[in-house]
Backbone bond lengths (Angstrom), bond angles and torsions (degrees), N, CA, C in turn:
res aa  C-N    CA-C-N  psi(-1)  N-CA   C-N-CA  omega(-1)  CA-C   N-CA-C  phi
1 M - - - 1.416 - - 1.503 108.83 -
2 F 1.251 115.61 141.84 1.558 120.59 178.94 1.509 106.84 -66.61
3 N 1.284 114.56 130.51 1.464 122.13 -178.41 1.382 118.19 -139.87
4 K 1.313 120.69 31.38 1.465 127.66 -178.36 1.514 107.08 -93.70
5 L 1.360 115.23 146.63 1.462 120.55 175.40 1.543 107.59 -135.18
6 L 1.314 114.91 134.14 1.507 118.73 177.30 1.492 109.78 -112.98
7 I 1.275 119.00 132.97 1.438 122.28 -176.37 1.638 103.39 -121.26
8 I 1.336 113.04 130.14 1.463 119.88 173.64 1.440 111.88 -125.65
9 S 1.332 117.14 106.09 1.413 124.96 -177.12 1.437 114.47 -112.30
10 G 1.393 118.77 -165.63 1.393 126.95 -176.63 1.467 120.62 126.92
11 P 1.281 118.91 170.78 1.471 122.29 178.12 1.516 110.38 -68.74
12 T 1.348 112.95 160.69 1.463 123.26 178.65 1.468 111.41 -53.67
13 A 1.291 124.16 149.03 1.463 132.93 171.74 1.586 115.06 65.40
14 T 1.405 111.71 27.92 1.423 115.64 174.98 1.517 116.18 -101.73
15 G 1.358 112.04 2.33 1.541 116.82 176.19 1.570 114.67 82.95
16 K 1.280 115.50 34.52 1.466 120.70 179.85 1.458 110.82 -69.27
17 T 1.330 122.17 -46.69 1.450 123.84 179.44 1.585 111.13 -58.11
18 A 1.258 112.19 -50.00 1.518 116.04 -177.49 1.533 109.54 -57.51
19 L 1.317 114.22 -44.82 1.496 117.44 -179.38 1.531 110.98 -63.25
20 A 1.426 118.65 -43.39 1.406 126.21 178.17 1.580 112.06 -56.05
21 I 1.305 111.96 -42.52 1.531 118.96 -179.09 1.502 110.37 -64.46
22 K 1.304 115.56 -41.81 1.468 124.71 -179.55 1.518 112.01 -61.05
23 I 1.426 112.77 -44.96 1.514 119.93 -179.87 1.538 107.39 -71.41
24 A 1.284 117.61 -42.89 1.479 119.39 -179.35 1.502 113.40 -62.02
25 Q 1.297 121.80 -35.24 1.517 123.60 172.63 1.445 115.30 -67.01
26 K 1.413 116.01 -32.65 1.370 120.60 177.52 1.489 117.58 -76.46
27 Y 1.355 115.04 -37.99 1.518 125.04 -170.93 1.475 112.18 -111.76
28 H 1.315 120.69 17.54 1.491 121.31 177.99 1.445 114.03 58.14
29 G 1.367 117.49 52.19 1.366 122.77 -170.37 1.604 113.25 -109.90
30 E 1.308 118.77 168.43 1.436 126.47 168.55 1.486 110.08 -130.45
31 L 1.316 115.23 143.95 1.503 125.26 -175.35 1.497 108.56 -92.53
32 I 1.403 111.93 139.66 1.523 123.50 172.20 1.537 106.71 -123.40
33 S 1.313 113.87 116.17 1.521 112.69 -179.22 1.486 112.41 -73.83
34 A 1.368 116.17 137.82 1.508 119.31 169.30 1.574 102.94 -118.49
35 D 1.280 114.39 67.08 1.519 121.37 178.38 1.461 107.72 -127.00
36 S 1.381 117.75 114.50 1.478 118.21 -176.95 1.421 116.41 -71.61
37 R 1.356 121.08 -9.03 1.402 125.57 178.20 1.504 111.87 -93.27
38 Q 1.272 118.34 -33.78 1.467 119.82 179.23 1.511 114.81 -74.36
39 I 1.249 121.69 -1.35 1.383 124.70 173.18 1.449 116.97 -66.74
40 Y 1.377 118.25 -21.65 1.414 126.89 -174.55 1.449 113.15 -84.89
41 I 1.403 116.91 125.52 1.441 125.34 174.58 1.519 106.94 -65.58
42 G 1.335 118.49 139.08 1.395 125.97 170.85 1.602 113.61 79.61
43 M 1.396 117.74 -1.73 1.354 116.61 176.99 1.500 103.28 -109.05
44 D 1.280 116.48 90.45 1.472 122.25 -166.83 1.591 109.87 -106.76
45 I 1.456 117.36 -48.17 1.363 118.28 -172.88 1.627 110.62 -76.61
46 G 1.310 115.41 -41.95 1.463 114.39 -176.95 1.456 114.71 -70.74
47 T 1.366 121.42 -20.71 1.402 129.85 175.87 1.415 115.01 -90.70
48 G 1.261 116.52 -10.96 1.521 120.00 177.43 1.574 113.24 74.90
49 K 1.292 114.31 40.07 1.551 115.26 176.60 1.593 112.35 -81.80
50 D 1.398 114.28 56.00 1.373 121.21 -176.49 1.604 108.27 -95.84
51 H 1.246 112.40 48.71 1.483 113.90 -175.47 1.601 108.37 -84.06
52 P 1.291 113.80 152.38 1.443 117.34 176.44 1.530 109.28 -65.16
53 K 1.439 113.01 142.55 1.415 125.50 -170.33 1.509 108.41 -61.37
54 N 1.277 120.92 -31.65 1.434 121.22 -167.43 1.560 113.18 -96.55
55 I 1.351 112.28 13.29 1.494 121.89 -173.04 1.646 103.19 -120.18
56 K 1.418 110.65 122.09 1.439 114.71 178.81 1.580 109.20 -92.12
57 I 1.279 115.48 127.67 1.434 119.31 179.11 1.549 107.86 -121.58
58 H 1.339 119.00 114.90 1.434 123.44 -176.62 1.425 110.84 -74.57
59 L 1.373 116.98 159.11 1.547 127.83 173.08 1.533 105.94 67.35
60 V 1.340 121.34 36.47 1.401 121.00 167.34 1.518 105.88 -121.59
61 D 1.431 117.89 149.15 1.377 125.69 -175.74 1.489 110.95 56.21
62 L 1.278 112.26 61.45 1.535 116.97 -179.28 1.535 116.14 -94.68
63 I 1.333 112.97 -35.54 1.562 117.68 -169.95 1.629 108.28 -138.11
64 A 1.257 112.48 162.30 1.459 118.64 175.38 1.562 111.71 -75.85
65 P 1.226 123.78 159.94 1.464 125.38 -177.83 1.532 110.92 -65.21
66 N 1.403 121.58 -18.01 1.414 120.84 -179.05 1.554 113.52 -96.72
67 Q 1.417 115.61 12.78 1.379 120.68 -177.53 1.499 108.32 -110.68
68 S 1.373 119.62 159.82 1.331 124.65 179.29 1.548 110.68 -104.23
69 F 1.300 113.90 155.73 1.622 119.26 -175.28 1.572 102.10 -145.89
70 S 1.291 111.04 125.11 1.645 116.13 174.51 1.561 112.90 -98.36
71 V 1.293 106.95 167.39 1.418 112.37 172.74 1.555 114.98 -63.91
72 A 1.376 112.39 -36.36 1.446 118.85 175.35 1.573 114.18 -60.69
73 E 1.299 114.75 -36.43 1.485 120.49 176.69 1.531 112.44 -69.23
74 F 1.377 117.26 -40.75 1.478 121.02 167.49 1.438 111.67 -56.20
75 Q 1.283 117.20 -52.18 1.482 122.66 -178.63 1.562 111.77 -50.33
76 K 1.287 115.30 -49.08 1.460 118.87 -172.67 1.526 110.02 -68.18
77 L 1.426 116.61 -42.92 1.458 124.44 175.13 1.483 114.69 -56.51
78 A 1.385 110.37 -53.14 1.457 121.57 -179.31 1.535 113.10 -58.71
79 L 1.324 118.98 -40.39 1.451 119.42 179.63 1.479 109.70 -70.44
80 V 1.269 116.10 -37.31 1.557 112.64 177.57 1.480 112.33 -66.59
81 K 1.351 117.40 -36.74 1.496 118.47 -176.49 1.526 109.39 -75.72
82 I 1.276 118.53 -29.89 1.479 122.75 174.10 1.528 111.04 -61.73
83 N 1.376 110.58 -50.60 1.442 114.68 179.35 1.519 113.03 -61.70
84 Q 1.331 119.23 -39.85 1.432 123.29 177.35 1.554 112.52 -58.05
85 I 1.319 112.20 -48.63 1.504 120.52 -176.03 1.521 108.04 -61.76
86 Q 1.399 114.51 -48.06 1.514 124.03 -178.25 1.584 110.24 -59.02
87 S 1.345 115.32 -40.12 1.372 122.58 -178.67 1.564 111.41 -62.52
88 Q 1.278 114.16 -26.38 1.499 116.07 -177.59 1.640 109.16 -95.35
89 N 1.398 115.15 15.36 1.359 122.66 -174.81 1.457 116.41 57.30
90 K 1.259 116.81 36.52 1.499 126.63 173.19 1.490 111.77 -107.03
91 L 1.361 114.81 166.09 1.387 121.16 179.48 1.541 114.15 -98.72
92 P 1.283 119.96 110.02 1.481 121.49 175.27 1.564 110.61 -69.78
93 I 1.338 113.71 129.45 1.435 118.44 -177.81 1.561 107.86 -119.33
94 I 1.266 121.26 107.20 1.513 123.09 179.88 1.653 100.52 -88.34
95 V 1.371 108.25 126.89 1.466 117.06 -176.36 1.511 107.86 -131.97
96 G 1.339 120.68 128.04 1.399 120.30 174.66 1.649 110.29 158.68
97 G 1.331 114.95 172.18 1.359 118.00 -177.97 1.524 116.74 -114.07
98 T 1.356 117.64 13.94 1.543 119.33 178.27 1.419 107.47 -93.49
99 G 1.344 114.70 102.07 1.423 127.58 -174.43 1.532 113.16 -56.49
100 Q 1.256 116.06 -44.59 1.456 119.65 177.71 1.578 112.18 -57.75
101 Y 1.309 117.48 -37.26 1.465 120.89 -178.29 1.597 106.51 -61.85
102 I 1.381 108.70 -55.13 1.419 113.32 -177.05 1.515 114.73 -64.82
103 D 1.282 119.07 -30.66 1.463 123.52 175.21 1.442 110.51 -63.63
104 S 1.384 119.03 -38.78 1.483 123.75 -177.93 1.486 109.63 -58.09
105 L 1.311 121.39 -22.73 1.470 125.13 179.99 1.436 117.52 -90.78
106 I 1.289 113.23 -34.86 1.461 117.74 -172.89 1.548 115.93 -117.79
107 N 1.203 116.53 -9.21 1.536 120.27 -177.09 1.528 108.55 -80.07
108 P 1.329 120.43 132.96 1.344 123.14 -175.76 1.535 113.72 -66.34
109 H 1.207 117.55 -4.74 1.541 121.18 -179.48 1.471 106.32 -111.20
110 T 1.323 125.30 31.33 1.399 128.47 -176.70 1.447 113.79 -65.04
111 E 1.377 121.23 -17.73 1.371 120.09 174.37 1.501 120.81 -61.68
112 T 1.283 111.42 -24.01 1.529 119.41 177.87 1.485 115.52 -64.72
113 F 1.424 115.22 -27.82 1.450 117.33 -173.98 1.530 108.42 -64.08
114 S 1.307 119.17 -30.80 1.431 123.62 -176.78 1.539 114.25 -69.91
115 I 1.345 117.76 -13.67 1.385 120.22 -175.37 1.603 107.05 -85.01
116 K 1.356 111.01 117.70 1.461 115.40 -176.07 1.624 114.09 -74.60
117 P 1.299 113.02 156.16 1.484 114.83 178.03 1.561 114.03 -58.82
118 N 1.256 125.65 141.79 1.392 127.93 173.98 1.510 108.91 -106.63
119 K 1.322 113.06 100.92 1.561 121.14 -169.09 1.472 109.29 -62.39
120 I 1.434 115.11 -41.26 1.349 115.52 -174.09 1.589 114.28 -67.85
121 L 1.329 111.03 -43.53 1.417 120.49 172.78 1.594 111.70 -57.26
122 R 1.252 118.67 -43.39 1.435 125.13 -178.64 1.593 108.66 -64.12
123 F 1.332 115.30 -37.28 1.487 122.15 -179.31 1.535 104.78 -58.31
124 F 1.249 120.80 -49.98 1.435 121.38 -175.28 1.505 112.82 -78.06
125 L 1.339 121.38 -31.94 1.434 125.66 177.67 1.474 115.95 -67.60
126 N 1.300 113.31 -28.24 1.496 120.96 177.22 1.421 112.33 -71.23
127 K 1.256 121.12 -16.99 1.496 124.91 175.53 1.552 110.77 -83.98
128 F 1.316 114.79 -12.43 1.496 118.23 -178.30 1.610 109.07 -77.93
129 S 1.281 112.60 149.17 1.484 124.43 170.29 1.493 109.01 -69.63
130 L 1.265 117.17 159.26 1.480 122.34 174.85 1.518 112.60 -55.67
131 K 1.380 116.52 -43.20 1.440 125.84 176.09 1.512 114.97 -58.49
132 L 1.436 113.64 -45.13 1.375 117.43 -178.35 1.550 113.88 -72.76
133 L 1.326 115.30 -26.83 1.440 121.51 174.64 1.502 110.26 -68.66
134 Q 1.273 117.36 -41.47 1.537 121.83 174.71 1.520 111.96 -61.56
135 I 1.308 116.77 -46.59 1.527 121.85 178.46 1.496 108.72 -58.10
136 T 1.360 111.68 -48.64 1.547 115.77 -178.71 1.497 112.70 -58.23
137 L 1.264 120.07 -46.78 1.418 122.21 -178.38 1.541 110.69 -67.67
138 R 1.322 113.27 -38.45 1.488 117.50 -179.52 1.549 110.52 -62.81
139 L 1.381 116.46 -36.75 1.434 119.24 -179.79 1.599 113.11 -75.46
140 L 1.361 112.93 -31.59 1.428 118.60 -179.53 1.498 114.51 -80.16
141 D 1.300 116.40 -42.84 1.413 119.92 -176.77 1.520 109.93 -149.70
142 F 1.343 115.44 86.58 1.414 123.35 -171.79 1.533 109.91 -74.21
143 K 1.355 124.31 -23.28 1.364 127.39 174.08 1.600 109.81 -65.05
144 T 1.352 113.56 -49.62 1.465 115.66 -178.25 1.540 106.57 -68.01
145 F 1.283 122.99 -45.02 1.461 126.81 179.91 1.497 108.92 -53.72
146 R 1.333 122.13 -46.47 1.450 120.10 -176.01 1.535 115.30 -72.05
147 L 1.430 118.91 -7.92 1.305 123.68 176.96 1.519 112.85 -96.29
148 L 1.288 121.37 -3.58 1.437 127.42 -174.70 1.526 107.05 -72.01
149 N 1.394 111.55 135.26 1.461 115.84 172.16 1.614 108.12 -85.81
150 N 1.362 111.54 172.56 1.467 114.19 -170.94 1.516 113.19 -65.59
151 S 1.305 115.43 -24.92 1.499 118.24 176.76 1.529 113.91 -72.86
152 D 1.350 116.78 -32.93 1.426 121.93 178.60 1.498 108.75 -79.48
153 L 1.252 114.46 -33.46 1.634 119.35 -175.61 1.479 105.51 -68.77
154 H 1.287 123.46 -25.42 1.523 124.87 -177.46 1.499 113.66 -109.88
155 N 1.321 114.73 17.52 1.557 121.47 -178.60 1.490 104.04 -114.02
156 P 1.430 118.16 105.71 1.457 123.21 177.61 1.569 111.98 -53.45
157 H 1.333 116.83 -44.75 1.445 123.94 -170.90 1.592 105.09 -62.30
158 R 1.327 118.97 -47.75 1.448 121.58 -178.87 1.496 112.86 -66.30
159 L 1.273 114.04 -38.16 1.569 123.28 174.38 1.432 111.83 -56.67
160 I 1.381 115.50 -51.47 1.450 121.05 175.52 1.514 116.86 -55.63
161 R 1.388 112.62 -44.95 1.458 121.69 173.36 1.492 112.85 -54.39
162 K 1.335 115.08 -47.56 1.444 121.32 -178.49 1.521 109.86 -62.65
163 I 1.256 116.65 -40.21 1.480 122.12 -178.74 1.531 110.95 -65.74
164 E 1.421 113.06 -41.57 1.326 119.19 -179.16 1.550 109.77 -66.87
165 I 1.194 120.99 -40.62 1.409 123.11 174.62 1.519 114.96 -63.18
166 S 1.225 116.08 -41.71 1.566 122.13 -176.33 1.634 103.16 -70.34
167 L 1.253 118.88 -22.02 1.647 115.17 -175.15 1.602 103.79 -100.62
168 S 1.334 120.71 -2.97 1.486 120.55 -176.48 1.531 107.08 -70.77
169 P 1.355 117.22 144.01 1.370 120.22 172.54 1.570 112.89 -77.47
170 H 1.257 112.09 -15.93 1.470 120.42 -178.08 1.579 112.39 -97.63
171 K 1.373 115.23 17.31 1.417 119.86 -174.39 1.561 111.47 -59.51
172 K 1.373 115.65 -32.41 1.447 119.88 -178.31 1.508 114.42 -85.37
173 L 1.288 118.15 2.33 1.417 122.15 -176.22 1.548 108.48 -56.41
174 K 1.324 117.35 137.37 1.438 121.30 178.21 1.546 106.89 -120.52
175 I 1.302 114.23 141.68 1.465 117.59 179.76 1.561 104.63 -124.44
176 E 1.328 112.99 172.34 1.445 120.93 -178.15 1.572 108.10 -67.09
177 K 1.323 118.65 128.23 1.406 125.14 179.63 1.552 108.60 -103.28
178 L 1.282 108.33 156.45 1.625 115.30 170.74 1.543 107.07 -93.17
179 K 1.253 107.21 149.65 1.542 115.37 179.57 1.475 108.53 -79.13
180 I 1.275 114.22 100.01 1.420 123.69 -176.06 1.605 114.11 -52.59
181 E 1.242 116.90 -35.37 1.442 122.86 174.41 1.521 113.70 -54.11
182 N 1.330 114.88 -26.77 1.482 120.41 -177.22 1.438 113.48 -97.64
183 C 1.347 116.26 6.45 1.489 121.85 -174.35 1.490 110.84 -108.96
184 L 1.363 114.88 132.86 1.479 119.40 173.12 1.449 110.80 -117.65
185 H 1.357 117.03 119.77 1.442 122.09 -172.63 1.562 106.11 -110.43
186 L 1.315 111.01 117.53 1.512 122.53 178.42 1.430 108.53 -108.74
187 S 1.343 120.17 136.03 1.480 121.67 -178.71 1.519 108.36 -135.02
188 L 1.316 115.07 122.24 1.531 122.26 -171.20 1.616 100.72 -90.98
189 T 1.304 111.00 142.03 1.497 117.04 -178.59 1.503 108.58 -147.63
190 A 1.309 120.15 169.22 1.489 124.07 175.21 1.595 105.24 -165.78
191 P 1.316 114.06 166.95 1.427 115.88 173.08 1.541 113.97 -59.75
192 N 1.307 119.46 150.48 1.451 118.77 -174.48 1.452 113.65 -60.40
193 S 1.405 117.11 -37.41 1.495 122.79 -178.09 1.552 110.07 -57.35
194 Y 1.380 114.18 -41.06 1.506 116.02 -179.31 1.597 106.71 -73.25
195 I 1.176 122.17 -40.07 1.477 122.43 179.32 1.382 113.92 -59.87
196 Y 1.338 114.48 -44.73 1.497 120.72 178.32 1.623 109.86 -58.60
197 Q 1.358 114.98 -44.16 1.424 116.98 177.43 1.557 115.44 -58.06
198 Q 1.309 112.02 -42.16 1.594 118.75 175.98 1.451 107.67 -62.62
199 I 1.270 115.93 -48.53 1.564 121.29 -177.77 1.566 108.31 -53.33
200 D 1.367 112.47 -46.46 1.447 115.37 -168.47 1.567 104.05 -70.45
201 K 1.221 118.10 -31.28 1.628 118.32 179.13 1.491 110.11 -67.70
202 R 1.362 112.98 -38.61 1.458 118.09 -178.63 1.495 110.09 -69.34
203 V 1.302 119.96 -40.87 1.433 128.26 172.05 1.521 111.06 -49.64
204 N 1.247 113.93 -55.50 1.466 118.46 178.27 1.479 113.79 -62.67
205 L 1.330 118.68 -41.46 1.523 120.65 178.77 1.529 107.70 -64.16
206 R 1.215 122.10 -44.52 1.526 123.65 -178.81 1.549 115.47 -63.70
207 L 1.232 112.23 -32.41 1.474 120.69 172.25 1.509 110.32 -67.17
208 R 1.432 116.67 -46.26 1.436 117.98 175.40 1.456 117.54 -62.65
209 L 1.365 114.52 -33.65 1.460 123.72 176.69 1.533 116.19 -70.62
210 G 1.278 113.44 -7.96 1.517 121.49 170.23 1.593 109.73 97.73
211 L 1.305 117.86 48.54 1.480 119.51 172.92 1.487 113.17 -64.83
212 I 1.271 120.93 -35.81 1.463 122.03 -178.64 1.532 109.18 -71.15
213 N 1.259 123.10 -33.65 1.468 124.49 172.64 1.586 110.60 -67.46
214 E 1.281 114.42 -38.84 1.477 118.52 177.13 1.577 114.43 -59.13
215 I 1.392 111.14 -44.29 1.402 121.65 176.87 1.530 109.85 -59.10
216 K 1.422 111.22 -46.28 1.475 115.26 -176.52 1.534 109.70 -63.17
217 N 1.268 115.34 -40.42 1.468 117.48 178.19 1.586 111.51 -65.98
218 L 1.210 121.19 -41.08 1.393 122.47 177.55 1.546 112.22 -65.11
219 L 1.301 119.71 -35.17 1.438 123.52 174.55 1.542 114.30 -67.06
220 S 1.330 116.54 -15.89 1.396 117.38 176.14 1.588 114.27 -82.12
221 K 1.316 114.15 -9.86 1.392 124.12 176.99 1.576 115.31 -118.66
222 Y 1.336 116.43 -30.58 1.475 120.47 -173.95 1.530 106.76 -129.41
223 S 1.279 115.32 177.55 1.477 120.56 179.78 1.512 111.40 -131.16
224 W 1.388 118.79 169.53 1.342 120.79 -175.77 1.583 115.22 -66.40
225 R 1.254 115.12 -17.13 1.477 118.91 175.76 1.498 114.40 -71.42
226 H 1.419 116.62 -20.38 1.421 121.47 179.02 1.513 114.27 -69.43
227 P 1.444 116.95 144.94 1.442 117.28 -179.73 1.513 120.22 -48.60
228 G 1.299 112.48 -42.43 1.547 118.51 -173.82 1.452 112.07 -62.50
229 L 1.400 117.32 -41.39 1.408 122.40 -179.97 1.554 118.45 -75.98
230 N 1.351 109.14 -5.43 1.505 118.75 171.94 1.451 112.70 -95.65
231 A 1.313 116.91 8.30 1.457 122.10 176.79 1.455 114.69 -82.68
232 L 1.289 118.85 150.47 1.495 122.92 175.77 1.460 115.09 -54.67
233 A 1.350 116.35 134.27 1.477 125.31 -171.59 1.569 116.18 89.70
234 Y 1.324 110.85 -4.21 1.429 116.34 173.00 1.472 113.15 -121.82
235 K 1.345 118.65 -52.19 1.425 121.64 -176.88 1.545 115.77 -59.95
236 Q 1.327 113.93 -19.83 1.537 119.16 -176.53 1.491 107.10 -76.02
237 F 1.365 116.88 -14.42 1.465 115.35 -179.55 1.615 114.48 -99.99
238 K 1.319 114.27 6.65 1.393 119.68 -178.57 1.525 111.31 -58.24
239 P 1.364 120.14 -43.63 1.388 125.22 -175.81 1.681 110.51 -66.85
240 Y 1.251 112.71 -31.61 1.497 118.31 174.03 1.520 111.98 -64.08
241 F 1.357 113.49 -50.95 1.514 118.51 -178.61 1.509 111.72 -69.32
242 Q 1.324 120.40 -19.30 1.449 123.89 176.22 1.562 109.38 -98.43
243 K 1.339 114.92 12.98 1.452 120.83 175.63 1.575 114.48 54.31
244 K 1.301 111.46 37.84 1.528 117.93 178.52 1.439 112.39 -111.08
245 S 1.421 113.22 -7.57 1.504 116.44 -176.40 1.517 110.40 -152.10
246 S 1.336 113.84 154.09 1.498 111.89 176.66 1.508 114.87 -77.21
247 L 1.272 117.83 165.45 1.433 119.05 178.99 1.507 112.97 -64.26
248 E 1.336 113.89 -38.83 1.503 118.95 -174.28 1.563 106.05 -69.34
249 S 1.288 120.24 -36.94 1.505 119.96 175.95 1.544 109.65 -61.77
250 C 1.213 115.91 -43.05 1.504 118.04 -177.32 1.557 113.70 -66.67
251 V 1.312 111.40 -40.63 1.423 120.12 173.47 1.588 113.59 -52.91
252 E 1.419 107.45 -50.27 1.480 115.35 -179.18 1.545 107.96 -61.74
253 K 1.288 120.42 -42.06 1.475 120.51 -178.28 1.522 108.72 -62.69
254 W 1.369 112.57 -39.04 1.518 115.16 -178.49 1.528 107.39 -60.29
255 R 1.353 114.51 -50.78 1.527 116.61 178.46 1.473 115.90 -51.83
256 F 1.256 115.08 -45.81 1.512 116.27 -178.48 1.586 109.85 -73.42
257 A 1.296 117.13 -26.32 1.492 118.13 179.60 1.528 105.26 -72.94
258 E 1.318 123.93 -39.71 1.404 126.66 176.31 1.501 109.53 -63.59
259 H 1.304 119.12 -42.62 1.516 119.72 179.61 1.584 106.08 -59.21
260 A 1.356 115.05 -52.72 1.449 117.61 -179.85 1.541 114.92 -53.43
261 F 1.333 115.21 -43.06 1.379 122.59 -179.71 1.528 109.04 -62.19
262 A 1.294 123.41 -43.84 1.399 127.12 175.54 1.411 114.10 -58.42
263 R 1.320 118.55 -41.16 1.463 124.15 170.70 1.487 114.01 -55.25
264 R 1.407 114.47 -49.03 1.433 118.20 -177.96 1.539 109.31 -64.14
265 Q 1.348 119.59 -35.85 1.380 123.26 -179.04 1.471 109.52 -62.01
266 K 1.322 117.34 -48.12 1.458 120.84 -178.63 1.477 113.15 -63.36
267 T 1.395 121.14 -37.16 1.403 127.24 170.73 1.502 112.19 -56.72
268 W 1.431 115.51 -49.00 1.377 119.94 -176.21 1.621 111.95 -61.02
269 F 1.303 116.73 -50.26 1.431 118.44 -177.26 1.435 112.97 -69.44
270 K 1.309 120.36 -20.74 1.573 116.16 178.05 1.422 108.79 -74.32
271 K 1.288 121.56 -17.98 1.440 126.37 173.62 1.460 115.80 -82.42
272 S 1.312 118.15 -11.78 1.510 122.64 -174.30 1.489 108.13 -75.97
273 P 1.237 120.14 141.25 1.541 124.78 175.61 1.570 110.52 -72.57
274 R 1.327 110.73 150.26 1.466 116.96 168.01 1.601 116.15 55.63
275 V 1.226 112.88 40.35 1.514 120.00 -177.64 1.564 109.66 -103.57
276 H 1.291 118.32 136.73 1.511 121.45 170.63 1.450 109.00 -101.26
277 F 1.330 116.89 111.87 1.469 120.59 176.52 1.513 117.26 -85.61
278 F 1.394 118.93 137.79 1.424 122.87 174.49 1.442 110.67 -131.78
279 D 1.363 113.41 124.20 1.489 122.10 179.92 1.482 107.47 -78.53
280 I 1.327 125.36 114.64 1.336 125.65 -174.91 1.590 114.12 -73.70
281 T 1.438 112.82 -3.06 1.467 114.18 176.91 1.435 111.14 -88.88
282 H 1.322 116.17 -8.97 1.449 119.49 175.57 1.535 114.82 -79.13
283 G 1.270 120.34 127.06 1.474 120.80 -174.16 1.472 118.22 -61.32
284 N 1.398 118.37 -29.66 1.405 123.75 178.43 1.618 113.51 -93.32
285 Y 1.334 114.16 16.94 1.439 113.42 -177.86 1.539 112.95 -71.15
286 P 1.385 120.45 -40.01 1.396 115.25 179.90 1.520 120.02 -63.35
287 H 1.417 113.29 -32.80 1.457 122.92 175.53 1.457 109.93 -61.95
288 N 1.382 116.10 -54.16 1.450 119.58 -176.07 1.517 114.86 -67.20
289 L 1.375 114.28 -32.81 1.455 113.19 176.78 1.526 115.53 -69.89
290 L 1.323 111.31 -42.06 1.500 112.72 179.43 1.423 114.51 -70.40
291 K 1.447 118.78 -27.39 1.438 122.35 174.37 1.506 107.83 -61.48
292 L 1.374 116.30 -40.94 1.455 115.59 -176.11 1.465 114.87 -72.60
293 V 1.410 115.79 -35.32 1.406 121.90 173.57 1.515 113.87 -62.08
294 D 1.292 115.85 -37.03 1.468 121.31 176.37 1.462 114.94 -67.38
295 K 1.311 114.15 -42.29 1.501 118.11 176.01 1.525 112.02 -63.77
296 W 1.367 114.61 -42.05 1.465 117.28 -175.62 1.499 108.96 -72.07
297 Y 1.340 120.45 -38.16 1.420 127.85 -177.66 1.565 111.01 -60.67
298 N 1.365 110.10 -48.76 1.507 115.29 -178.89 1.489 118.09 -89.11
299 G 1.459 115.93 14.26 1.381 121.38 -179.59 1.354 117.77 55.27
300 L 1.382 121.10 39.95 1.524 123.80 -175.71 1.529 109.42 -95.41
């Protein structure tokens, strides 16, 4: 049975989808989106759903903007879709920049994604100081505490989540895993200055395509408190629609938010294991990348 999986990740505006389409056409593949913004129906311009009409991308347009969607739900749907594609002797290609979505498929600790938030526990833990959160986790799960990096150790939200997992009765829950040895993870990258330029071009394009009207239409059905309208490219325009800020100011905030998001994406994927990075500003990158894919696909 065909059991290969290709992942194409990287920060926004690096050409992930275009590359995935090219590989899918060559290797009889199908695309599965790993984009937490493109799951929303009716949010097309701001999320960049400018996909070719003849290309099917799975796990896009899943829910309405007033609905919630978790990493665990993505994980479940993606695993089903991967198995379906593989059973047809086709190549599933995960493409997107949402690191948590991709991690839920290949991280050895994927079982924790299925543990739901405990709102009551979080209410009390949010009152704890950073030091008390550290002590609590250390007492509950010293092994996990010992493995924390400096960033995690000083992040209250991550500490609370670790405590939540350690107290969950479903901590030992195991789910179906992918065979990592049959997975090739490619991550596109570029210097920040280049990515910023590409992002700014996309921001201008999406404004010309009618992003403001799209938001206006969404607000006729939904409100700012809904998850969809709290997504990047939408929430930055809340002050404009509330007549508290100019359009130009909101656009500028959106640009900078996209820049910051791209930096976080780069940092996330740098920490991922077994990733092959390709700088898209290098002229020989397509040749080297496709050579690697061909070698892996054919088992050479």
